[in-house]
N, C-alpha and C positions, 0 to 999 in steps of 0.2 A: 768450635766455641766450647767453653766450659759450661757445666750445668748451671753455675751461678749466673753467667752471662745470659744464657737462654731463659732462666727464670726471670731475670730483669726485663727481658723483652716481653715475656708473658704478662708481667705486671703492667708494663707500659701500655700494652694493647688489649688488656682485659681477656687474655686467653687462660682458661682454666684447664688443668690436667697434667698428669705425669707420664702419659703414654710415650713410649720410645719413638714410635712412628711419627707422632705429632712433633716431638722435639727435633727429629731429623728434618721434618719439613720446614720448621722455623730456622734451623741451622743453614739449610740450603738457601732459604730466602735471604738471610743475612750475608752469606758468602757471595751471592750473585748480585746483590744490591749495588756495589760500587761500579759494576760494569754497565754497559748499555745493551746487554743481550736481552732478547725477548724471552718471556717466561710464560709457560702454559701450566695453569693450576687445574688439576682434575680432582674430582671427588663427587659424591652423591649430593643431591639437593639438601641444604640445611646443615652441612658440616662446618660452615664458617669459612668458606674460601675467600670471602671479602676482606678478611683481616690481613692476608698475605701480601696483596699488592700495596697496602698501606705500609707494611713493614719494609717492603722493597723500596718504596718511594722515600720514606723517612730516613733510611740508611744509605741513600744514594746522594750523588752530587747535585741532583735535581730537587732536593728537599725544599728549596726556597721557591721553586717553580710551582705551577698549578698542578693539582691532582684532580682529574675528572674521571668519575665512574659512570659507565654507560651500560644499561641493561639492554643488550641487543634484542632480546626476546620480547621486550615490551614496546618496541617501536614498530609501527605498521610498515610493511614492506615498501609501500609507495613513497614513504617519506624518510626512510633510513639513510639514503645517500645524502639528502639535504641536511639531516641532523649531524652526520659524521663529517661531511666534507664542505658543507655550506652550499649556498646557491646565489645566483645573480637575481637582481630585480626583474620580474617578469618571466622568470625561467619556466614557471608553470602557474596554473590558476591558483590564486591566493598568495603568490610570492610578491607582496606589495613593497618589499624592501630587500636589500642585500643581507645575507646571513653569513656569518663567518664560519660556523661549524666547529665541532669539538676538536678536530685535529688542528685547526687554526688557533683556537683558544688555548689549547694545551701546549703550544710551542714552547720548548724549553723545560717542559715538565713531564708528567706521566699520565697516560690514559689507560684506564682499566676497562677492558671489554668483557663484561660478564655475559654468559650464555652465548659465546662466540659461535657455537655450533648451529645457532639459529639464523645466522646471516644468510641472505639469499646469495646465489652464485655470482650475479653481477657485482654485488658489493664486495664479495670475497676477492674478486679480481682487482678492484680498486685498493683494497687493504693490502694485497700482495705488493702492489706498486709502492705504497708508502713504506712497507718493510724493506723493500729492495733498494729504493733510491731516495726515500723521504719526499717524494713528489705526489701531488694529487691535483685534480681539476674540479672546480666547483660545478654543481649542476647548472647547466645553461651557459657555461663559459668555455672558452677555448684556451685560456691562459693557464699555463702550468705554474703551480705554486709550490713552495718548499716549506717543510716543517721539520722541526727537530724534537721528536717525542720518543719517550720510552714506552713500548707497548707491553702490557701484561694482560693476558687473556685467561679466562676461566670457563669451564664447561662441565656439565654433568652428563653430557652425551658421549657415547662411545664413538670417537671420531674415526677410528679405524674402520668400523662398520659403516659409518656415514660416507667414507671415501668409497668403499666397495659398492655402496648403494647409489653413488653418483650425486650425493647431497653436499659433499665437502671436497674442496680442492686438495689434492695430495701435496702439491708444491707449497700451498699456504700452511698446511699442517706442519711440514718440516721447518718452515720459517718461524712459526709460532713456538714450536716445541724444541727450541734450542736448549733451554733448561726446563725440564719437567719437574713439577712439584705435586706429589700425591698427598691429599689430605685424607686421613683415615676416617671411616664411618664410625659413628658413635658406638655401635654394637661391638666394634673391634678394640675399644679403648678400656675395657675392663672396669676398674674401680673409678675411672674418671666420671662415669655416670653419676655416682654418688656425690662426688665433689661438686659437679655442676648443679645437681639438685639442691645441695646445701647452699650454694652461692645464689641461685635463683630464689630459693625460699627466703633467704636473708634480704635480698633486694625487694621482694614483694611485701615482706613484713614491714620494711621501712616505708614503702610506697603507700600501703594501705593502713599503716599505723596499727598493727596487730602483732601478736607473738608469732615467731617463725615456726613453721611446721617442721617436725622431725620424723625420721623414718625408724621403724623398728628393724631388727636384724632380718626378719623374714621379708619385710618390704624391700630392704636393700638388695637381698638376693633376687627377688622378683624383678627389681629394676634392672639388674645386671643381666638377667636372662632374656629380657624383652628385646625384640628385633630392632626397634626404633627405625622404621622406614623413613620417618621425617627427620631423623637425627636430632641435633641440638635444638633446632627450632621447635620440634615436636615436644621435646623434654621441657623446654621453657614454657610452652603453652599449657601443658598438663600440670606443671608446678603451680602456675598462676591459678588454674581452675581449682585445684585442691586448696590453695591458700585462701581463696575467697569463699568457697562453698562449705568446706568442712569446719564444724565448730570444735571438733576434737583436734588438738594440735599434734597429737601423736598419730602418725599414719601407719597403720598395719597393712599386711598384704591383702586382707579382705577389703579394706577401704581403697587401696591402690588399684585393685583389680577392676573396680567400677569405672576407672578413668582410662584404662588401657584397652584399645580395640581388641576384641576377642580373636579376630583372625590373625593377629600378630603377637599373641601372648607369649610365644616362645620364639627363638631365633629361627629365621626362615628355613634353613635346611631341615629342621625338625618338623615343619609343617608338612613337607612332602614325604617324610619318613625315609630320607635318603642319606647315605653316608657321604655322598658327593656334595661338596660345598658349592652353593649357587649364590649368585648375587643378582638381585633384581632392582632396577632403577625406579620402578614405579609399580603401582597396583595393576596397571594395565598389562605389564609384562608377566605378572603372576597369573592373571586371567588367561593370557595367551598360552602360557606354559601348561596350565591345567587343561585347556582345550586340546592342545597337541598331545598331551599324555592320554586323554580320553580317546582321542582318535586312534592312537597307537594301540591301546588296549582293545578297542572294538574291532580293529582290523585283525589283530591276532586271534580274537575270539571267533570272528567270522571264518578265518582260515581253518581253525581247529574243528569247528562244527561241520564245515564243508568236507574235511578229511574223514570225519566220523561217518557222515552220510554216504560218502563214496564207498566206504568199506561195507556198509550195511544195506545199501539200497538194492532194490530188486532190478532185474533187467529192464522192466518197464520204466522204472524211475530213471535209470542210468541213461536211457536213450532219449529222455526228455531234456530239451535245452534249458528249461527253468530249473534252478536249484531249489530243492525242498528240504525242510528241516524236520527231524524226527520228534517233534513236540507239537503240542496243541497250538501254541502261538510262537512264532519266531520273528525276530527283528533283524532286518537286513539294512544296516546303516551305511550310507555312502556320503562322503564329504567332498565338495560342498553341495552336491545335487540332492534333491529330496530322496528319502529312502522309503522303502515299502515295508509294511507290517502285514504278513500273510498268515492267515489262520488256516491250517490244513488238518485233514482227518486222515490218519494213516492206518491201513490194513494190509493183509497179505495179498489181497487182490489188486488194489489200486490205491492211489493217493489223489484226493479231490480237493481243489481249491474251493473254499466256502465264502471267504470275504476278504477284501483288500482295503487297507486304509493308507493314506498318504501322511507322512510325518515330516514336517518342515525342519531342516537342519540349517541353522544360521551359519553363514561364512564369517570369518574374522572381521571383514570390513563391516558387515551388518552388526556384529557385536559392538565394534568400536563406535559406529553411528548411534546405536542405542544408548551406549554409555554417555556419549557427548550430549545427546538429546535429554537424558535424565538429569545430567549436571546443569544444563541450562534451565530446565524446569525448576530444579531445587533452588537455583539462585535467581529465579524470576527474570531470566533473560539477560542478566548482567554478566557480560563475557569475562571481565577481569576476575570476578569472583568464581566463575565456573572454571577458568583456567587454573586458578589457585587450588580449587577443589580437585581437579584432575592431575595436578602437579605437572602441568605443561606450560609453555610460554603462551602469551596472548596471541602472538603471530601464528604459532602452530595451531591454536584453536580457530583463528580466523580462516586459515587455510583449510582446515578440516570442515568447518561450517560451509564454506564455498564448495568444497569437494563433494559433500554429502547433501548439498542443497537444503540446508537447515536454516536459511535466512528467515 
């Protein structure tokens, strides 16, 4: 497609930006639309993946049929089969009437499965059958039904890793991933950040009947350096906050800094001081990476101190099975078991233990449990709000609550 045609699509679907990777994703969506091939849209949370299935539907022969968007991560595991495929009356407690299901309703149209990586394995098997033969069976029924739907799926989960972990079917992945579309993260889109800020500022000025806020040059530079872990959604929220709170309509870098989380004030690779580019899908992954890096550093330090002691220890010390350190206080960390802090007194004649303390070292599961517990407390037990706070789906949160006995 030409640039003019792509620009026309952007205007129609409210897509802002001149980034080449974004234009490429739109081009692929338009090219695949006339076919019935399944499409898998990938990208971080908040990048705007929901616009692409709408483009595909509107430019397909199914545009006069129904378009149904389903957030797979927001439907409880016990009812998702009924939601997608329908159920018969009396199929389970509470099934007081027959239900058609989304695949029955979308017959002749398009169904968008957002957060498809959150589907439980039994539902994945049912979805695979629909993709292969267009057939499904309602919950509580033995009758095979047919449907003619175009399936477009989206996920911010690394499905390759999910397959290796046994959480996603490999055959389903290849069926869904017939045509892949990758939506770039906001931090990769350069000056698009400024264009989006200007658009949101204009929209909020009209909504709240006030002059639009404008960025100074130093604020624009700060905006483009920011990591944007929440992508376009986060940018929109921050623009709205500034529009409402600030009386000064000219936003400087000093003003902007008050609204940007300190831990992500620069792009993520700079946080860790590494030349190697890393991509983290959530704050939880950043926490895990920090913990693993700390564990690695402590292990190397422990090895180094042990080697030094081996070189300088006396025969009496060398014959002792316990490892001692040539300092007043030494820390011996072990993950995930508790580690010991041993205070020793060193002389030419002997080494004597004087006191021992136990220091608890949390495992990654315990850290995750504590993070979830704190999120629930912050949101007064409201699970939907806590899931949004943690940037995970509601069903993932339900599973973790049950797993860690946080009911």
